C-alpha positions in Angstrom: -15.5 284.6 260.3 -19.1 283.3 260.1 -20.7 286.5 260.3 -18.2 288.0 257.5 -20.0 285.0 255.2 -22.8 285.8 256.2 -23.0 289.0 256.1 -21.2 289.4 252.0 -24.4 287.0 251.0 -26.8 289.4 252.4 -25.1 292.3 250.3 -24.8 290.5 247.2 -28.3 289.3 247.1 -30.2 292.3 248.3 -27.3 294.1 245.7 -29.4 291.9 242.9 -32.5 293.0 243.6 -31.5 296.9 244.5 -29.9 296.8 241.2 -32.4 295.1 239.1 -35.2 298.2 240.9 -32.7 300.9 240.0 -32.7 299.7 236.5 -36.9 300.1 236.0 -36.8 302.9 238.2 -33.9 305.4 238.0 -33.1 304.4 234.5 -36.3 304.3 232.7 -35.6 300.4 231.1 -38.8 298.1 232.1 -37.3 295.8 229.9 -34.0 295.8 230.6 -34.9 295.2 233.6 -37.4 292.2 233.3 -33.9 290.9 231.4 -31.8 290.8 234.0 -34.8 290.3 237.0 -35.5 286.4 234.6 -31.8 285.5 234.9 -31.4 283.1 237.0 -29.3 284.7 239.4 -30.3 284.0 242.8 -30.2 280.4 241.6 -26.7 280.7 240.8 -26.2 282.4 243.3 -27.2 280.0 245.5 -25.3 277.0 243.7 -22.3 279.0 245.1 -23.8 279.6 248.4 -24.2 275.8 248.8 -21.0 274.6 247.0 -19.1 276.5 249.1 -20.9 275.9 251.7 -21.5 271.9 252.3 -17.4 270.3 252.4 -18.5 266.8 251.9 -18.4 266.4 247.8 -21.0 263.8 247.0 -23.5 265.4 250.0 -22.6 269.2 248.1 -23.3 267.6 244.2 -26.8 265.8 245.2 -28.1 268.9 247.1 -26.6 271.2 244.3 -28.7 268.1 241.4 -32.3 268.8 243.9 -32.2 272.3 244.5 -31.7 272.3 240.8 -34.5 270.0 240.0 -36.8 271.9 243.0 -35.8 275.8 241.3 -37.3 274.1 237.8 -40.6 272.2 239.5 -41.1 275.5 241.2 -41.0 277.9 238.5 -43.5 276.5 236.3 -46.4 278.0 238.5 -45.4 280.9 239.2 -45.6 281.9 235.6 -49.0 282.6 234.5 -48.6 285.4 237.5 -46.4 287.1 234.9 -49.3 287.3 232.0 -52.0 287.5 234.9 -50.3 290.9 236.2 -49.9 293.0 233.5 -54.1 291.9 232.1 -55.2 293.2 235.4 -53.8 296.1 235.8 -54.6 297.1 231.7 -58.1 296.1 232.8 -58.0 299.2 235.6 -57.7 297.2 238.8 -55.3 298.9 241.1 -51.8 297.2 242.7 -53.0 295.9 245.4 -55.8 294.3 244.7 -53.8 293.1 241.4 -51.2 291.6 243.4 -53.0 289.6 246.0 -54.9 288.1 243.2 -52.0 286.8 241.7 -50.9 285.9 245.2 -53.7 283.5 245.1 -53.5 282.3 242.0 -49.9 281.0 242.5 -50.9 279.7 245.8 -53.2 277.5 244.0 -51.4 276.8 241.7 -48.0 275.8 244.0 -50.5 273.8 246.2 -51.3 271.9 242.7 -48.4 271.1 241.2 -47.3 269.6 244.8 -50.2 267.2 244.9 -49.0 266.4 241.3 -45.6 265.8 242.2 -46.6 263.8 245.3 -48.9 261.7 243.6 -46.6 261.1 240.2 -43.7 261.3 241.2 -43.5 260.1 245.0 -41.8 264.3 245.4 -42.9 265.9 249.0 -42.1 268.8 250.5 
């Protein structure tokens, strides 16, 4: 039964990524694909996986609350990438240098946020 659950999780999660790419590539609807990709579908799915994966209600509630709070904080340093990426592409950089630069900037922002959260809020990861 656990294998069936695992396969269902994988198929549903991978299906979301596939659906977004199909909207953008096959149907030439980049704005619609962006809208679907921006929805917190992965987080909502994770809420379901946590909810149904933890039997103890108190533990489940705390894990859901921690996950939701963590997602909020970790979304923040990823946002600049979505402005830097098109800006670099439109200035003539090709895909690979652009993606590498964006990843490096985002990693730096993640590290900075981790340091800020630890220093000001005592949150460690």
